[in-house]
C-alpha positions as CSV (number, residue, x, y, z in Angstrom):
1,X,15.3,11.8,23.2
2,X,17.2,14.2,21.0
3,X,20.0,11.7,20.7
4,X,17.6,9.0,19.7
5,X,15.9,11.3,17.1
6,X,19.2,12.3,15.7
7,X,20.2,8.6,15.4
8,X,16.9,7.7,13.7
9,X,17.3,10.6,11.3
10,X,20.8,9.4,10.5
11,X,19.6,5.9,9.8
12,X,16.8,7.2,7.5
13,X,19.2,9.4,5.6
14,X,21.7,6.5,5.1
15,X,18.9,4.3,4.0
16,X,17.7,6.8,1.4
17,X,21.3,7.3,0.2
18,X,21.8,3.6,-0.2
19,X,18.5,3.2,-2.1
20,X,19.4,6.0,-4.5
21,X,23.0,4.6,-5.0
22,X,21.6,1.2,-5.9
23,X,19.8,2.8,-8.9
24,X,23.2,3.7,-10.2
25,X,24.9,0.3,-9.5
26,X,23.4,-2.0,-12.2
27,X,22.7,-2.1,-15.9
28,X,19.3,-1.7,-17.4
29,X,17.1,-2.1,-20.5
30,X,14.3,0.2,-21.6
31,X,11.3,-2.0,-20.9
32,X,10.0,-4.6,-18.6
33,X,7.8,-7.5,-19.7
34,X,5.3,-8.0,-16.9
35,X,2.9,-10.8,-17.9
36,X,1.6,-12.7,-20.9
37,X,-1.8,-14.3,-21.4
38,X,-4.2,-15.6,-24.0
39,X,-6.9,-13.1,-23.1
40,X,-7.9,-10.3,-25.4
41,X,-6.3,-6.9,-25.4
42,X,-9.4,-5.3,-23.9
43,X,-9.8,-7.8,-21.1
44,X,-6.1,-7.5,-20.2
45,X,-6.2,-3.7,-20.4
46,X,-9.1,-3.7,-17.8
47,X,-7.2,-6.0,-15.5
48,X,-4.0,-3.9,-15.9
49,X,-5.8,-0.6,-15.0
50,X,-7.3,-2.2,-11.9
51,X,-3.9,-3.5,-10.8
52,X,-2.2,-0.1,-11.3
53,X,-4.9,1.8,-9.4
54,X,-4.8,-0.7,-6.6
55,X,-1.1,-0.1,-6.3
56,X,-1.3,3.7,-6.0
57,X,-1.2,4.8,-9.6
58,X,-3.5,7.2,-11.4
59,X,-4.5,6.4,-14.9
60,X,-4.2,9.7,-16.8
61,X,-4.7,8.5,-20.4
62,X,-5.3,5.5,-22.7
63,X,-5.4,5.1,-26.4
64,X,-5.0,2.5,-29.2
65,X,-2.3,3.2,-31.8
66,X,-3.5,0.2,-33.7
67,X,-6.1,-2.6,-33.4
68,X,-3.8,-5.0,-31.5
69,X,-2.4,-2.4,-29.1
70,X,-3.6,-0.3,-26.1
71,X,-1.3,2.1,-24.3
72,X,-2.0,3.1,-20.7
73,X,-0.3,6.1,-19.1
74,X,-0.1,6.5,-15.3
75,X,1.5,8.7,-12.7
76,X,1.6,8.9,-8.9
77,X,2.7,11.4,-6.3
78,X,6.2,10.0,-6.1
79,X,6.7,10.4,-9.9
80,X,5.4,14.0,-9.8
81,X,7.6,14.9,-6.8
82,X,10.6,13.4,-8.6
83,X,9.7,15.5,-11.7
84,X,9.5,18.6,-9.6
85,X,13.1,18.0,-8.3
86,X,14.7,17.8,-11.7
87,X,15.4,20.1,-14.7
88,X,12.8,19.2,-17.3
89,X,11.8,16.4,-15.0
90,X,8.3,16.4,-16.5
91,X,9.5,14.1,-19.2
92,X,9.8,11.4,-16.5
93,X,6.6,12.1,-14.6
94,X,4.8,9.1,-16.0
95,X,4.9,5.4,-16.6
96,X,3.8,4.1,-20.0
97,X,2.2,0.6,-20.2
98,X,1.5,-1.3,-23.4
99,X,-0.9,-4.2,-23.9
100,X,-0.1,-5.9,-27.3
101,X,-1.5,-8.9,-29.0
102,X,1.4,-10.7,-30.7
103,X,2.0,-14.3,-31.8
104,X,-1.2,-15.5,-30.1
105,X,-0.3,-14.0,-26.7
106,X,-1.2,-10.7,-25.1
107,X,1.9,-9.0,-23.6
108,X,1.8,-6.5,-20.8
109,X,5.0,-4.4,-20.8
110,X,6.0,-1.1,-19.3
111,X,8.8,1.5,-19.4
112,X,11.5,0.5,-16.9
113,X,11.4,3.2,-14.2
114,X,15.0,3.2,-13.3
115,X,16.1,3.2,-16.9
116,X,14.0,6.3,-17.7
117,X,15.0,8.0,-14.4
118,X,18.6,7.8,-15.5
119,X,17.9,8.8,-19.1
120,X,16.1,11.9,-18.0
121,X,18.9,12.7,-15.4
122,X,16.4,12.9,-12.6
123,X,17.2,13.3,-8.9
124,X,15.6,11.6,-5.8
125,X,14.8,7.9,-5.3
126,X,13.0,6.0,-8.0
127,X,13.0,2.7,-6.2
128,X,9.5,3.0,-4.7
129,X,8.1,3.5,-8.2
130,X,10.1,0.5,-9.5
131,X,8.7,-1.7,-6.7
132,X,5.1,-0.5,-7.2
133,X,5.2,-1.2,-10.9
134,X,6.6,-4.7,-10.4
135,X,4.0,-5.4,-7.7
136,X,1.2,-4.2,-10.0
137,X,2.2,-5.8,-13.3
138,X,5.0,-8.4,-12.5
139,X,8.4,-8.7,-14.0
140,X,9.4,-11.6,-16.3
141,X,12.4,-9.9,-17.8
142,X,13.9,-6.6,-19.0
143,X,14.1,-6.1,-22.8
144,X,14.6,-3.7,-25.6
145,X,18.4,-3.7,-26.1
146,X,21.0,-6.2,-27.2
147,X,23.0,-5.3,-24.1
148,X,21.9,-3.6,-20.9
149,X,23.2,0.0,-20.3
150,X,24.8,1.4,-17.2
151,X,23.4,4.4,-15.3
152,X,26.5,6.4,-16.5
153,X,25.8,5.5,-20.1
154,X,22.1,6.4,-19.8
155,X,22.7,9.8,-18.2
156,X,25.0,10.7,-21.1
157,X,23.1,8.7,-23.7
158,X,23.4,9.3,-27.4
159,X,22.8,6.7,-30.1
160,X,25.8,7.4,-32.3
161,X,28.5,10.1,-32.8
162,X,26.9,13.4,-33.6
163,X,23.5,12.3,-32.5
164,X,21.6,14.3,-29.8
165,X,21.8,14.1,-26.1
166,X,18.9,14.5,-23.6
167,X,19.6,18.3,-23.3
168,X,19.6,18.8,-27.1
169,X,15.9,19.7,-26.9
170,X,13.5,20.9,-29.6
171,X,12.4,24.4,-28.6
172,X,8.9,24.7,-30.0
173,X,7.5,28.0,-28.8
174,X,7.7,30.8,-26.2
175,X,4.8,32.6,-24.7
176,X,4.0,35.6,-22.5
177,X,3.2,33.3,-19.5
178,X,2.7,29.7,-18.4
179,X,-1.1,30.1,-18.6
180,X,-0.8,31.3,-22.2
181,X,1.3,28.3,-23.0
182,X,-1.2,25.9,-21.5
183,X,-4.2,27.5,-23.2
184,X,-2.5,27.6,-26.6
185,X,-1.5,24.0,-26.5
186,X,-4.8,22.7,-25.2
187,X,-6.5,24.6,-28.0
188,X,-4.1,23.2,-30.7
189,X,-4.6,19.7,-29.5
190,X,-8.3,20.0,-29.3
191,X,-8.3,21.2,-33.0
192,X,-6.0,18.3,-34.0
193,X,-3.5,20.7,-35.6
194,X,-0.8,18.8,-37.6
195,X,-2.7,15.5,-36.9
196,X,-1.7,15.7,-33.3
197,X,-4.1,15.0,-30.5
198,X,-4.0,14.8,-26.7
199,X,-3.7,11.6,-24.7
200,X,-3.1,13.0,-21.2
201,X,-1.8,16.0,-19.3
202,X,0.1,15.9,-16.0
203,X,0.7,19.1,-13.9
204,X,3.8,19.1,-11.7
205,X,3.1,20.3,-8.2
206,X,4.8,23.4,-7.0
207,X,6.0,24.2,-10.5
208,X,4.8,26.0,-13.6
209,X,5.4,22.8,-15.5
210,X,3.0,20.5,-17.3
211,X,3.6,17.6,-19.7
212,X,1.2,16.6,-22.4
213,X,1.2,13.1,-24.0
214,X,0.3,13.3,-27.7
215,X,-0.4,11.0,-30.6
216,X,0.5,11.6,-34.2
217,X,-1.9,10.5,-37.0
218,X,0.0,11.7,-40.1
219,X,3.1,10.9,-42.1
220,X,6.3,9.0,-41.3
221,X,6.3,10.1,-37.7
222,X,2.8,8.8,-37.0
223,X,2.4,6.3,-34.2
224,X,1.1,3.6,-36.6
225,X,4.0,4.0,-39.0
226,X,6.6,3.9,-36.2
227,X,5.2,0.6,-34.9
228,X,4.8,-0.8,-38.4
229,X,8.4,0.0,-39.4
230,X,10.5,-0.8,-36.4
231,X,8.4,-2.7,-33.9
232,X,7.6,-6.0,-35.6
233,X,10.1,-8.4,-34.0
234,X,10.4,-9.7,-30.5
235,X,8.6,-8.3,-27.5
236,X,6.8,-5.0,-28.5
237,X,8.3,-1.6,-27.7
238,X,4.8,0.0,-27.9
239,X,5.2,1.6,-24.5
240,X,7.5,4.0,-26.4
241,X,4.3,5.8,-27.1
242,X,2.9,8.5,-26.7
243,X,5.3,11.4,-27.2
244,X,5.5,14.5,-25.0
245,X,5.3,18.2,-25.1
246,X,6.7,19.8,-21.9
247,X,5.6,23.3,-20.8
248,X,8.2,24.7,-18.5
249,X,7.1,28.2,-17.3
250,X,6.7,30.2,-20.5
251,X,8.3,27.8,-23.0
252,X,7.1,24.6,-24.8
253,X,9.8,22.0,-25.6
254,X,10.1,18.4,-26.7
255,X,12.8,15.8,-26.8
256,X,14.7,15.7,-30.0
257,X,12.9,13.0,-32.1
258,X,16.1,11.1,-32.8
259,X,16.9,10.9,-29.1
260,X,13.3,10.0,-28.1
261,X,13.2,7.1,-30.5
262,X,16.8,5.9,-29.8
263,X,16.3,5.6,-26.0
264,X,13.6,3.1,-26.6
265,X,15.4,1.3,-29.5
266,X,19.1,1.6,-28.4
267,X,20.1,-1.4,-30.6
268,X,18.2,-0.4,-33.7
269,X,20.4,-0.7,-36.8
270,X,21.1,2.4,-38.8
271,X,20.5,0.9,-42.3
272,X,18.3,-1.7,-43.9
273,X,14.7,-2.9,-43.3
274,X,13.3,-2.0,-39.9
275,X,16.1,0.4,-39.3
276,X,16.4,4.1,-38.5
277,X,16.6,4.7,-42.3
278,X,13.0,3.3,-42.6
279,X,11.8,6.2,-40.5
280,X,14.5,8.8,-41.5
281,X,12.0,11.6,-41.9
282,X,10.1,10.9,-38.7
283,X,12.1,13.2,-36.3
284,X,11.7,16.2,-38.5
285,X,8.0,15.5,-39.2
286,X,7.4,15.1,-35.5
287,X,9.0,18.4,-34.7
288,X,7.1,20.2,-37.4
289,X,3.8,18.8,-36.2
290,X,4.5,19.8,-32.6
291,X,5.4,23.3,-33.8
292,X,2.0,23.5,-35.5
293,X,0.3,22.5,-32.3
294,X,2.2,25.0,-30.2
295,X,2.1,28.0,-32.5
296,X,0.2,31.1,-31.2
């Protein structure tokens, strides 16, 4: 019996290692187009929420950055467990889904789980999440970049020379405790400080870690302006939204805005119409708004 148990445990370990290794073996794009239809955004959004919950996801927040777009944010126990295993893993504790009316069709797209898992340098096995998302919402194609990126490129991603990496975070505020951090940020978001409001909050089990999804209403960094300036062509990148504030113990941090935008538009041109220059002030404005929310 002991020999048999040892043999089964070895098979299980080998299977998990193979699954994890496969997430490093291919090339990926930021988003997955699930389905398209002629139904309205609201009808498709309702069907999408039902499909997600039927496949084990919890809807933690929804909002409409513009009249033709609805964003749904979900998590599940696997995503939260993966977040708990990784430094600043809360940034990857969710899947973002967009329903966008474009060109007479309503698109359902979502963040590519394995792409984001690599970008956020997470540990564990992302494949159950990938499979569950594809089962819930389908997979017509990956999109969002001119060329797919390898796991190695994603884990050390930076858009251009001298641009930020994943660990070049924005340090927003420090507090006396995790509880003080949560209370301060909840209060700031409820008051709409800096034009920033709450979409969702996910608490990571076994950790003093929580991630807030937030929407921006003002300035060049607003959700509406980002979509207007750089999301007008091809399949929509609206699942880029919303942004995050991560509380890790007694500190509030955010991804550098340049990095956060670039991972979802890795092929965006630097100059010209619909380029990074069209939102040049957005990263600084985003950081300033988040600092307003998190200030004691």
